[in-house]
C-alpha positions, 0 to 999 in steps of 0.5 A: 070439906076442905083439901086439908081436912080431906088430907087429915081424914085420909091420914087418919083413916090410914092409921085406923086401918093399919091399927085394925090390920095389926089388931086382927093379926095380933088377936089370932095370937093371943088365945094360945090355949083355946080348945078350938078356933072358929077358923083354925086354918086362919089362925095357923096362917097368922102364927105362921106369918109372925114366925116367918116375920120373926125369922127375918126381922129378929122380932122376939126373945127366944122364949116368945119364939118358942111360945109362937112355935108351940102356938103354930103346932097347936093351930096346925093340930086344930086345923087338921082335926077340923078337917083341913088337908095337909096340902092346904095347910102347906100352902098356908104356911107358904102363903104366910111366909111369902107375905112376911118376905114382902113386908119391911122390918120397919113396917109400922103394922109389924111393929104393932103386932110385935108389941101386942105379941110381946105383951100377950106372951109376957104373961104366957111365957111364966105359965108353968103348966099347959095341957095340949091335945093328948098331952100335959106339959109341966115347966116347974123344977121340983127337987125329985123327978117328975113329968115334964111332958106326959100322956097317960094310957093303960094296958089292962089294969096296969097304968102306963105313962109315956113322955119326957120325965125328970131331966131325961132328954129322951122319951120314956114309958113308966108301967106298973104291972100288978103281980110278979111277971115282968116284961123282958122288952119294950117297944114303940110301934108307929107309922114310919114316916120315911116309908109312908109319908102320908098320915094313916087315918083308916079306922083309927088303926095303925098301918100295915106292918110293912110301913111301921117302925118299931123303936125298942127300949134301950134300957130299963130301971125302977121308976122314980116315985114322982113318975108313978101313976097315982096310988102306985108304989113301984114300977119300971121305966123303959127309955127309948132311943133319941130318934123316937122323939122325931119319929113321933113328931113326924106323925099326924096329931090324929095317928095312934101309936102303941107302947108294947111290953113283951114277956118271957112267955111270948105274951104282949101287953099293949098301951095305946097313945095318940100323937096329938099336939106332941110337937106343940108340948115340946116347944112349950118346954123349949121356953125353959124351966120355971 
């Protein structure tokens, strides 16, 4: 082989290597809604890297950025459920940010990744609905209020749905109790991340009362028909303060939280939920309505 042929081969091999690296990196970003990944921590690394590169180099439009944020939260939740430790995932994200900081915005690999991600999310950004762990998200616009992000549960025979309904920016719980007794108050109960920063995963239960937070509903009204559970004709919608969203987002995806309904006679009806991929669902909604 001549010197010229060697040089040409080296150039060709270098181009193929760059394309392969870009393909591998973009590949982890394309299976957005898959239920599991062979290596969720690696997927989280890839998505964190692209987000960090986007923050530096302004690679993507806002809708694609929101989709990538949803994908990163989704991958993080999958990694935690597969047994990854919070500390390890924090280190993974730090490595991704460090790598992104060391790469030029003009790097050809990054340009290839940008093109592939843009192509993949061009279709994904038009998806009106997506199911995340524990949550159903819906970006469609209807003439009457419906759920945008919702998780369903029950308290005895009463169906309870919790999430963002209609155009309301705060979380609410819609419940349909049979019979005449109605609750006089409602609250969301969960771990207080400011008092207990680490997740509480013992026996799938809430932590001790001393490190819980109680977020009482700020109001109640008849529920819109589109927010009622199937075959229910009436119910109440309990609205919770705005900071409930931040408190829920601070939970580990595996942690439970409760919605309690308090009655005048002192009895309490409880519906159980799981934090799941709440943050991923919120990021999906941030892509805008369709």
